[in-house]
C-alpha positions as CSV (number, residue, x, y, z in Angstrom):
1,M,25.9,19.3,-32.5
2,Y,24.1,22.6,-32.8
3,Y,24.2,25.7,-35.1
4,N,24.7,29.1,-33.7
5,G,22.8,31.0,-36.4
6,K,25.8,31.9,-38.5
7,G,26.2,28.5,-40.1
8,V,29.0,27.4,-37.7
9,A,28.4,24.2,-36.0
10,R,29.3,24.1,-32.3
11,L,28.8,21.5,-29.6
12,V,27.5,23.1,-26.4
13,E,27.9,21.2,-23.1
14,Y,25.9,21.8,-20.0
15,G,29.2,22.1,-18.1
16,D,30.0,25.2,-20.1
17,V,27.2,26.9,-18.3
18,I,26.8,25.5,-14.8
19,N,30.3,24.1,-14.1
20,V,31.5,27.2,-12.2
21,E,34.7,25.4,-11.0
22,R,35.9,24.8,-14.5
23,Y,35.0,28.3,-15.6
24,T,36.8,29.7,-12.6
25,D,39.9,27.6,-13.2
26,I,40.2,28.8,-16.9
27,H,39.6,32.4,-16.2
28,S,41.0,32.7,-12.6
29,R,43.5,35.4,-13.7
30,Q,40.7,37.6,-14.8
31,F,38.9,37.7,-11.5
32,D,40.1,39.0,-8.2
33,H,39.7,37.1,-4.9
34,K,36.5,38.8,-4.0
35,R,34.9,37.8,-7.3
36,R,35.9,34.2,-6.9
37,D,34.4,34.2,-3.4
38,K,31.1,35.4,-4.7
39,I,31.1,32.7,-7.3
40,G,31.8,30.1,-4.6
41,E,29.0,31.5,-2.5
42,S,26.6,31.2,-5.5
43,R,27.7,27.7,-6.2
44,A,27.2,26.7,-2.5
45,L,23.8,28.4,-2.6
46,L,22.8,26.4,-5.7
47,Q,23.9,23.1,-4.2
48,G,22.1,24.0,-0.9
49,T,18.9,24.7,-2.8
50,L,19.2,21.4,-4.7
51,N,19.7,19.5,-1.4
52,A,16.8,21.2,0.2
53,T,14.4,20.0,-2.5
54,A,12.1,17.2,-1.6
55,D,12.5,15.6,-5.0
56,G,15.5,13.6,-6.2
57,I,17.3,15.6,-8.9
58,I,20.1,14.8,-11.4
59,I,21.5,17.0,-14.1
60,V,23.2,15.7,-17.2
61,D,24.8,17.4,-20.2
62,C,24.3,16.5,-23.9
63,R,26.9,13.8,-23.7
64,E,24.9,12.2,-20.8
65,K,27.7,13.1,-18.3
66,I,26.5,13.8,-14.8
67,C,27.0,17.5,-13.9
68,N,25.2,17.6,-10.6
69,Y,22.7,15.8,-8.3
70,N,21.2,16.3,-4.8
71,C,21.2,14.3,-1.6
72,K,17.6,13.2,-2.1
73,F,18.5,11.5,-5.3
74,I,21.2,9.4,-3.6
75,E,18.8,8.6,-0.7
76,M,15.9,7.7,-3.0
77,W,17.9,5.2,-5.2
78,N,20.0,3.8,-2.3
79,I,23.2,4.6,-4.2
80,N,26.7,4.7,-2.9
81,E,27.9,8.2,-3.7
82,E,31.3,6.8,-4.6
83,T,29.9,5.1,-7.6
84,L,29.1,8.6,-9.0
85,L,32.6,9.8,-8.9
86,P,33.3,9.0,-12.6
87,K,30.0,10.9,-13.3
88,E,28.9,8.7,-16.1
89,Q,25.2,8.2,-16.5
90,S,25.7,4.8,-18.1
91,G,27.0,3.3,-14.9
92,L,24.3,5.0,-12.8
93,L,21.6,3.8,-15.2
94,G,22.8,0.2,-14.5
95,L,22.4,0.7,-10.7
96,M,18.9,2.1,-11.2
97,L,17.8,-0.7,-13.6
98,K,18.6,-3.3,-11.0
99,Q,16.0,-1.8,-8.8
100,L,13.2,-1.5,-11.3
101,K,10.4,-4.0,-11.7
102,Y,10.2,-3.3,-15.5
103,P,13.6,-2.0,-16.6
104,E,12.9,-2.5,-20.3
105,E,10.3,0.3,-20.2
106,Y,12.8,2.6,-18.6
107,V,15.4,1.8,-21.3
108,K,12.8,2.5,-24.0
109,K,12.0,5.9,-22.6
110,E,15.8,6.7,-22.4
111,K,16.1,5.9,-26.1
112,E,13.2,8.1,-27.0
113,I,14.8,11.0,-25.1
114,F,18.1,10.4,-27.0
115,I,16.3,10.5,-30.4
116,Y,14.1,13.5,-29.5
117,P,16.2,15.6,-27.1
118,A,13.8,18.6,-27.2
119,R,10.9,16.5,-25.8
120,E,9.8,16.5,-22.2
121,S,9.2,13.1,-20.7
122,Y,7.1,11.8,-17.9
123,D,6.5,8.3,-16.5
124,V,5.9,6.4,-13.3
125,L,8.5,3.8,-12.3
126,E,7.7,0.7,-10.2
127,L,10.5,-0.6,-8.1
128,K,11.1,-4.2,-6.9
129,D,10.7,-3.1,-3.3
130,G,7.2,-2.0,-3.9
131,R,7.8,1.8,-4.2
132,F,6.5,4.0,-7.0
133,I,8.6,6.8,-8.3
134,E,7.4,9.6,-10.6
135,R,10.0,10.7,-13.1
136,Y,10.0,14.0,-15.0
137,S,12.7,14.8,-17.5
138,K,13.0,18.3,-19.1
139,P,15.5,19.7,-21.5
140,Q,17.5,22.8,-20.4
141,R,18.4,25.6,-22.8
142,H,20.9,28.4,-22.9
143,N,20.4,31.1,-25.6
144,K,17.8,28.8,-27.1
145,I,20.3,25.9,-27.4
146,I,19.7,22.6,-25.5
147,I,22.7,22.2,-23.2
148,G,21.5,19.3,-21.1
149,R,18.6,17.8,-19.2
150,V,17.2,18.0,-15.6
151,I,15.6,14.8,-14.4
152,S,13.5,14.8,-11.2
153,F,12.2,11.9,-9.2
154,R,9.4,12.0,-6.7
155,D,8.3,9.1,-4.4
156,I,4.5,8.7,-4.9
157,T,4.2,5.3,-3.1
158,K,1.7,6.7,-0.5
159,Q,-0.4,8.3,-3.2
160,K,-0.5,5.0,-5.1
161,Q,-1.5,3.1,-2.0
162,S,-4.3,5.6,-1.3
163,E,-5.5,5.2,-4.9
164,K,-5.5,1.4,-4.5
165,K,-7.4,1.6,-1.2
166,M,-10.0,3.9,-2.8
167,A,-10.4,1.5,-5.8
168,N,-11.0,-1.4,-3.3
169,L,-13.5,0.7,-1.4
170,E,-15.3,1.4,-4.7
171,R,-15.5,-2.3,-5.4
172,L,-16.8,-2.9,-1.9
173,N,-19.5,-0.3,-2.4
174,V,-20.6,-1.9,-5.7
175,V,-20.8,-5.3,-4.0
176,G,-22.6,-3.7,-1.0
177,E,-25.2,-2.2,-3.4
178,M,-25.7,-5.6,-5.0
179,A,-26.1,-7.2,-1.6
180,A,-28.7,-4.7,-0.5
181,G,-30.6,-5.3,-3.7
182,I,-30.7,-9.0,-4.1
183,G,-29.7,-10.5,-0.7
184,H,-33.1,-10.5,0.9
185,E,-34.9,-11.6,-2.3
186,V,-32.7,-14.7,-2.5
187,R,-33.1,-15.5,1.2
188,N,-36.9,-15.6,1.1
189,P,-37.4,-18.6,-1.2
190,M,-34.5,-20.4,0.4
191,T,-36.2,-20.1,3.8
192,T,-39.4,-21.6,2.3
193,I,-37.5,-24.5,0.7
194,R,-35.7,-25.2,4.0
195,G,-39.0,-25.2,5.9
196,F,-40.5,-27.9,3.6
197,L,-37.3,-30.0,3.7
198,Q,-37.4,-29.8,7.5
199,M,-41.0,-31.0,7.4
200,L,-40.4,-33.9,5.0
201,I,-37.3,-35.2,6.8
202,N,-39.5,-36.3,9.7
203,K,-42.1,-38.2,7.6
204,K,-42.0,-42.0,7.7
205,E,-42.3,-42.3,4.0
206,C,-39.2,-40.1,3.5
207,I,-37.0,-41.9,6.1
208,E,-34.9,-43.7,3.4
209,Y,-34.0,-40.3,1.9
210,W,-33.1,-38.8,5.3
211,E,-29.4,-38.4,4.4
212,Y,-30.3,-36.6,1.2
213,Y,-32.6,-34.2,3.1
214,R,-30.0,-33.6,5.7
215,L,-27.4,-32.8,3.0
216,M,-29.8,-30.4,1.3
217,I,-30.6,-28.6,4.5
218,E,-26.8,-28.2,5.3
219,E,-26.2,-26.8,1.8
220,L,-29.0,-24.3,2.2
221,D,-27.7,-23.2,5.6
222,R,-24.2,-22.8,4.1
223,A,-25.7,-20.6,1.3
224,N,-27.6,-18.6,3.9
225,S,-24.4,-17.9,5.8
226,I,-22.7,-16.7,2.6
227,I,-25.6,-14.4,2.0
228,T,-25.3,-13.1,5.6
229,E,-21.7,-12.2,4.9
230,F,-22.7,-10.7,1.6
231,L,-25.2,-8.5,3.3
232,S,-22.5,-7.3,5.7
233,L,-20.9,-5.4,2.8
234,A,-24.0,-3.2,2.3
235,K,-22.9,0.3,2.8
236,D,-26.3,1.6,3.7
237,K,-27.2,-1.0,6.4
238,L,-28.2,0.2,9.8
239,T,-25.5,0.7,12.4
240,Y,-25.5,1.5,16.1
241,H,-22.4,3.5,17.2
242,Q,-21.5,4.2,20.8
243,F,-18.5,4.9,22.8
244,K,-16.8,1.6,23.5
245,N,-13.5,0.3,24.7
246,I,-12.1,-2.3,22.3
247,N,-10.4,-4.1,25.2
248,D,-13.9,-4.8,26.6
249,V,-15.0,-6.3,23.2
250,I,-11.9,-8.5,23.0
251,T,-12.3,-9.7,26.6
252,S,-16.0,-10.7,25.9
253,L,-14.9,-12.6,22.8
254,L,-12.0,-14.3,24.5
255,P,-13.8,-17.6,25.5
256,L,-15.0,-18.0,21.9
257,I,-11.6,-17.2,20.4
258,E,-9.8,-19.6,22.8
259,A,-12.3,-22.3,22.0
260,D,-11.5,-21.9,18.3
261,A,-7.8,-22.1,19.1
262,I,-8.1,-25.2,21.2
263,I,-9.8,-27.1,18.4
264,G,-6.7,-26.7,16.3
265,N,-4.2,-27.2,19.1
266,K,-3.2,-23.5,18.9
267,Y,-2.8,-20.8,21.5
268,I,-4.0,-17.3,22.1
269,R,-1.8,-14.6,23.6
270,V,-3.5,-11.3,24.7
271,E,-1.6,-8.0,25.4
272,L,-4.1,-5.2,26.1
273,S,-2.7,-1.8,26.9
274,P,-4.8,1.1,28.5
275,I,-6.7,2.7,25.6
276,P,-9.5,5.3,25.3
277,E,-13.0,4.6,24.3
278,I,-13.8,5.2,20.7
279,Y,-17.0,5.7,18.7
280,V,-17.8,2.3,17.1
281,D,-20.5,-0.2,16.2
282,E,-19.8,-3.0,18.7
283,T,-21.4,-5.7,16.5
284,Q,-19.2,-4.7,13.5
285,I,-16.1,-4.6,15.7
286,R,-16.9,-8.1,17.1
287,Q,-17.2,-9.4,13.5
288,L,-14.0,-7.7,12.4
289,I,-12.0,-9.3,15.4
290,L,-13.5,-12.8,14.9
291,N,-12.8,-12.7,11.1
292,M,-9.2,-11.5,11.6
293,V,-8.5,-14.0,14.4
294,R,-10.0,-17.0,12.5
295,N,-8.0,-16.1,9.4
296,G,-4.8,-16.0,11.6
297,L,-5.6,-19.3,13.2
298,E,-6.2,-21.0,9.9
299,A,-2.8,-19.6,8.6
300,M,-0.9,-21.4,11.5
301,L,0.3,-24.9,12.0
302,T,-0.4,-26.8,15.2
303,G,1.3,-25.3,18.3
304,G,1.4,-21.7,16.9
305,Y,0.6,-18.6,18.9
306,L,-1.8,-15.9,17.8
307,T,-1.3,-12.6,19.6
308,I,-4.0,-9.9,20.0
309,K,-2.6,-6.5,21.0
310,T,-4.1,-3.0,21.7
311,Y,-2.1,0.2,22.2
312,I,-2.0,3.9,21.4
313,E,0.2,5.2,18.6
314,K,0.2,8.9,17.9
315,N,-3.5,9.8,17.6
316,D,-4.7,6.3,16.9
317,V,-6.0,3.4,18.9
318,V,-4.3,0.3,17.3
319,L,-5.7,-3.2,17.2
320,A,-2.9,-5.6,16.1
321,I,-3.6,-9.3,15.3
322,E,-0.4,-11.2,14.8
323,D,-0.1,-14.9,13.6
324,Q,2.9,-17.2,13.3
325,G,1.9,-18.5,9.8
326,T,4.0,-18.7,6.7
327,G,3.2,-15.1,5.6
328,I,1.4,-13.8,2.5
329,I,3.0,-13.8,-0.9
330,P,3.0,-10.4,-2.7
331,E,0.6,-11.6,-5.4
332,V,-2.0,-12.5,-2.8
333,L,-1.3,-9.5,-0.6
334,E,-2.4,-7.2,-3.4
335,K,-5.8,-8.8,-3.6
336,I,-6.7,-9.7,0.0
337,S,-9.3,-6.9,0.4
338,T,-10.9,-7.8,-3.0
339,P,-14.4,-9.3,-2.6
340,F,-14.6,-13.1,-3.4
341,F,-10.9,-13.5,-3.7
342,T,-9.7,-16.5,-1.6
343,T,-6.9,-19.0,-1.5
344,K,-9.0,-21.4,0.6
345,K,-10.6,-24.4,-1.0
346,E,-14.1,-23.7,0.5
347,G,-13.7,-20.0,1.3
348,T,-16.1,-17.4,0.2
349,G,-13.5,-14.6,-0.2
350,L,-15.7,-12.2,1.9
351,G,-14.1,-12.4,5.3
352,L,-11.3,-9.9,4.9
353,S,-13.4,-7.8,2.5
354,I,-15.9,-7.4,5.3
355,C,-13.1,-6.4,7.7
356,Y,-11.8,-3.7,5.3
357,N,-15.3,-2.5,4.8
358,I,-16.0,-2.3,8.6
359,A,-12.7,-0.4,9.0
360,A,-13.7,2.1,6.3
361,H,-17.1,2.6,8.1
362,H,-15.1,3.6,11.2
363,N,-12.6,5.8,9.3
364,A,-9.9,3.3,10.3
365,V,-6.9,2.2,8.3
366,V,-5.7,-1.4,7.8
367,D,-2.0,-2.0,7.4
368,V,-0.3,-5.4,6.9
369,E,3.2,-6.6,7.7
370,T,4.1,-10.0,6.5
371,S,7.1,-12.3,6.2
372,G,8.0,-16.0,6.3
373,E,7.6,-15.9,10.1
374,G,4.0,-14.6,10.1
375,T,1.6,-11.8,9.4
376,T,0.3,-8.9,11.5
377,F,-2.8,-6.8,10.7
378,F,-2.9,-3.4,12.2
379,I,-6.3,-1.7,12.4
380,R,-5.7,2.0,13.3
381,F,-8.8,3.7,14.7
382,P,-8.7,7.6,15.1
383,M,-9.1,8.7,18.7
384,I,-11.8,11.1,19.8
385,E,-11.0,14.4,21.4
386,A,-10.3,14.3,25.1
387,P,-10.5,10.5,25.4
388,V,-11.3,8.9,28.7
389,I,-8.6,6.3,29.5
390,R,-9.7,3.1,31.1
391,T,-7.1,1.0,32.9
392,N,-9.3,-1.9,34.1
């Protein structure tokens, strides 16, 4: 209910302003055919403009009745357009709430808008399918009177994913700086201790403690291997880049990879396509492949196949490592690139972090596809200009 300035209350609906069909029906006798054609053209132009917009848009009046919407809105929310025929927002809201990860927050925002209709509203909605949608709701006025509301929705999933990757890279850089600062200092006394233990283990008077010495040396070696991985995260470490074909790197590693597979009664399948040489540090790429392959082998049961593929996709050289494990649950998938996060009993949580860090050093992107039938890691390396294709 709104006042028109003369003390007379009047309910103004959005449809009074934009529903040209209703307006035309009521006043059809006052317009000639030419005038009605122009109104029809204007209405078609308005709808065409809405459908050409990249954002999903829905327009409601003051009674929350749907007045208009565009094709992008239907596509974005995976809604059957027939459900909108009654044009009641309450039914539409139910369809949207089923897709939201936190529907109670959306309902809370809707209540605030109802209480304060003159306010603009902005929030980011997280959907159950992993998408993020930015919502912006703005009241619409006619002659300074609120007649309804325009709500726009924008898919910002890629932006959110980029922000997440940047946050992970920042964490990796922090860990790298720590590694560069303390790694060598910790290694030096450990090397001294190991040397004395190695000397004592061979003395006759220490023979009864031989098993203890052996265990201490093994634990020192394990700690040293962890520090070696830790140092791999250092962003300022020396690298040696050269033009290299990843197929050659995989071929040289194949005997080692197959040996790892045989130990666990598993199998390696290699599908290498002709690809160009790219500018990489071969040592780092070897480490990335070995880490990825060993993770995949550990994820599989006896008799499983791990597939290594290379191919060209658009402007990228793609390295794909596919296992036949049980997949990665969403809670773990969100954290796999985080340093020291691990689901293994004796894991360090640095293996995949190092892989992501190596990919970042090569301007490569890591994508993951996972299901109950297995997981595939895609490492996409940008191609150089005028690549030289090698087929052998």
